[in-house]
C-alpha positions, 0 to 999 in steps of 0.5 A: 500500500502506498504511504508517505514516510518521514524517513529523515527530519526537515526533509520531504516525505517519501511516497512508497509502498509498504507492507501491513503488519501480519496480524492485528493485536489486540485493540487494533483496527484496519482501516481504508483511508479515504481522507486526510487533513494536514495539520501543524502537528505534522509540520512540527514532527517534520521539523523535529521541534521537540527535538531529535526524533527517536522513532524515525522512519515513521508515519504521519497524520492524526486526522482523517476518515475511512472504512473499517476493514478488520477488527482485532480481538477485544474490540467492541465500538467499531465493526468491519463496514463502519465508516469512521473518523480517525482522531488524535484525541482518545475516546472510548474503546481499547488504546491498543499497541501501536503498529510496526510497518515493514518497508523492504525489510525495514521497521516503519513506526507508527503512532495510535493513528496515521492518515498518510497511508492508504490503509492503517492499523489504528487504536480503537479508541481513536476511531468514531463511527458516524452515519454511512451517509455523511460525507467522508471528505467532510468527516475528515474535519472532525478528526482535529480541525473542528473538534479542536477549534470548537472545543477551545471555544466550548471547553477551554475559553467557555465564550459566553454570549456577547464576549469579544474574541481576538484570534491570532492566525486564520489558518484552519484552526483559526477559522474554526474557532472564528466559526464556533465563537459565532455559533455562541454569539461573541461579538465582536470577532476579530481576526489577525493575520498577514494574509489578505486572502485568508482574513476575507475567507474568515469573514465568511466563518464568523469574523466580524473585523480583521487587522493585517498582521504586518500593521504597526501598532496592533493595540491601537488598531484593536483599541479602535474596534473595542475601546480601551478595555481590550478583548475579553478573550484572545486565541493564539493559534500560530505557534509563533512564540513572539505572537504568544507573547504579544497575545498574553500582553494584549490580553486585559487584566481579567481577560483570557488568553488561550494558547492553541498553537504549539510554541516553536521556541520558549516564551517569557511572560509576566506571571504577576497578573495570573495571581489576580483575574487574568487566565492563561491556558493551553489548549489540548485538543480543545479538551474534545471527547470525539465519541460525544462531540462528533455526533453533535456536529454532524447533527448540527450539519445534517439539519443545516445549522452549520456548514464546513464545505468551504473549510477545505480550500485545496485537495491533493492525492497522496503522491503529491503530499509535499505540494500539499505540505509546501502550501501548508507552509506558506500560510496561504491555505484553509484546510488542506485535505489528502484524497486516498480513495474514490467515492465508488469505494465507499460502500 
C-alpha cells in the first residue's frame, strides 16, 4: 500500500509502498483511509521542533476518515464496514499497542493513529463511527480541525454570548475558532493574519473585523474596535513564540489567553496578573471527547445549522503530499486534505 514516510527530519516525505503488519494486535483496527487532513502537528514532527526524532522512520497524520476493513480481538465499538473518523484525541475503546509496518525489510513506526497511508492500523480509541450517509470528505475535518477549534471555544475559553474575541492566525484552526465563536454569539470577533485572502475567508466564518498582522501598533487598531478595555478572550493559533507573548500582553487584566498553537520556542511572560483575574490556558485538542462531540456536530450539519464545505480550500492526492505540505507552510490555505480513495469505494 502507498504511504508517505518521514525518513529524515526536515526533509520531504518519501511516498512508497510498505507492508501492513501480518496480524492485528489486541484492540487494533484496520481502516481503509479515504481522506486525511494536514495539521500543524505534522509540520512540527517533520521539523523535529521537540528535539531529535527517535522514532524514524515513521508514518504521519492524525485526522482523517475511512472505512473499517478488519477488527482485532477485544474491539467492541466498531465493526467491519463502519464509516469512521480517525482522530488523535482518545475516546471510547481500547488503547491498543502502536503498529509497526515493514518497508523493504526495515521497520516503520506509527502512533495510535496515522492517516498519510492508504490503509492504517488504528487503536480502537482513536475511531468514532459516523453514519454511512455522511460525506467522508467533510468527516475528515472532525479528526482535529473542527473538534479542536470548537472545543477551544466551548471547553477551554467558555466563551459567553456577547464576549469579544480576538484570534491570532486565521488558518484551519483559526477559522474553526472563529466559526465556533459566532455560533455562541460572541461579538466582535476579530481576526489577525498577514494574508488578506485568509482574512477575507474568515469573514465567511464569523469574523466581524480583520486586522493585517503586518500593521504597526496592533493595540491601537484593536482599541479602535473595542475601546480601551481590550478583548475578553484571545486565541493564539500560530505557535509563533513572539505572537504568543504579544497575545498574552494584549489580554486585559481580567481577560483570557488561550494558546492553541504549539510554541516554536520558549516564551517569556509576566506571571503576576495570573495571581489576580487574568487567565492563561494551553489548549490540548480543545479538551474534546470525540464520541460525544462528533455526533453533535454531524447533527448540526445534517440540519443545516452549520456548513463546513468551504473550510477545505485545497485537495491533493497522496503522491503530491509534499506539494500539499509546501502549500501549508506558506500559510495561504484554509484546510488542506489528501484524497486516498474514490467515492465508488465508500460502499
